[in-house]
N, C-alpha and C positions, 0 to 999 in steps of 0.2 A: 604344505599346502604354502604353493611358490605366488608373495605376493609382489607385483611390477611396480615400481617406481614411474608413474606420469606427471609431467610440466604439466601445471595444470593449462596454460594458452593452448595447448595443443589438444586439452582433452577430448572435445568431439570428434579431432579427426582419428586419437586413439579409440576411442570409442567407436564410432564407426567401420574404422575396418576390420576393429577384433569382436564386437556384438552384431554388428546390424546397425540397419539407419532407422528401424524402427524405436530401437532402446536411443539412440542418437536423441532422434524428435522427441521421445520422451524426457530427459535429459534436456531438453531444452527449454520442454514447454515448464517445466518445470520450473527451470529460474527462473522463465518471464510468471510466471503465480508468484515465486518469491516475490520477485520488483514489483509488483503490482498489491502484494500484502502490503508490503513496507511502503507504499505512497500511500493507501488504504489508511495505515497507522498514523503518517505523517499528517493528514490528511484531521483523520479525527483529531487527534495533539494539538496541530492550529487552531483546531474551532472549538475544544477546550479549554485551550489559552485567552481564545477571544470573550466566551460566556464569562469566565469567572472574571478578566479585566474589566469587564463591561465594556470593552474595542466593538465596533462595528467590523467587520472583514470587506476588505474594496470592491469583492465582487457583489455588496449589498449596500454598500454606502448609497448609489444613486434613490434608491428607494427614503433615506431620511433624511430628504430636499426635494421638496414640492415647489415647483418654479412661478407656476400657474395664480398661486393663492397664496396671500397674504388676510390675514383677518382683521380688522380694526381692535377686537376684544382678544385682549388677552390671556383671556381662559379659552377661549376657541381656541388660540393656538399654543396652549400647554393641551389644550385635549389632542392636538390636531400630531402635534410632537407624540404626547402618551400613544396614540395611535402606532406611528409609524414604528415607535422603535418595538412594540408589540408585534406588531407583523415582522419586522425583523429577527424578535426571537424565535419569532415561530416559525421562520425559513431557518434559522440556524438551526433547533432542535431537530427538526423534519431531515435537513441536513446527515446532520450526528446520526438519526433513527435509518437513515437512508445508507450510511457508509460504516453503521457497525454494522445492519444485516447483507455490506455486500461483501465483509471481513469475513465473515462466518461464511459464506456462500464459497468464498475463495480459498477458505481452510480444508474447508468439504472436498474442494478439487484436487485441492492439493495432497491431500491422502487421500484421492484418489488412483492420483497420479503416481506419489509412491508404490501404491499398491500392485499399478498395474506395469512399472517400471518390477520391484521383484516378479510378479508375475512371469512376465514375457524374459527377464534376462539370468543367467544366472549369478549367483551370490555373489561370484569376483569381480562380474562389475560393480555391483551398490559397494561394493567397499573391496577398496585400491591398494590399501592396504590397514595393519594392523589396527592402523590408528583412526578409521573413518576417514584420509584428509580430504576425500572428493566434499563429504557432507559437512568436516570443519571449512573447507575453502569457500562450502557454499554460503554458513553463517558469519564467516568473517567479509565476506561480500555483500550481504542482507546491512550486516550491520553497519559497513564502511559506508554504504549506498546509504542508511538510514539517519547516518549521522550529516553526510554530505546533503540532502537533500533538505534537514531540519535550520543546518547553515544558509540554505537559498532563501528559508523565508525571515530569518534574524538576520 
């Protein structure tokens, strides 16, 4: 079997010309799904770290401050703070649960997409070389994209 080495910036035009538009679109969708799953994993990691450190994420900070209510009794103020923190933690748990379910759905769609790529195209499209360089390239991109997104948070 003869393998053709492909430079990766031009991979989609190469696949479009040699294997068809459907295969090219499925591979582009695969790349987008990988990027989406990385973004979801970054969000999960961020929310988990906020939870562990007892921090309030910036998008929920507005719920910790009530502007028009200042009780005279200190016990009432402490109760109000506890209610606000419980609400924020409940929202964070809900966000985490939603992110995990979205990640699961994305992974299922990824598996379906990969099986569609294998069904539509022949095996020479799926394996650009003996070392599966295209999938190694996707792994490298998703790993570097993950690190890039995590650096934006910190």
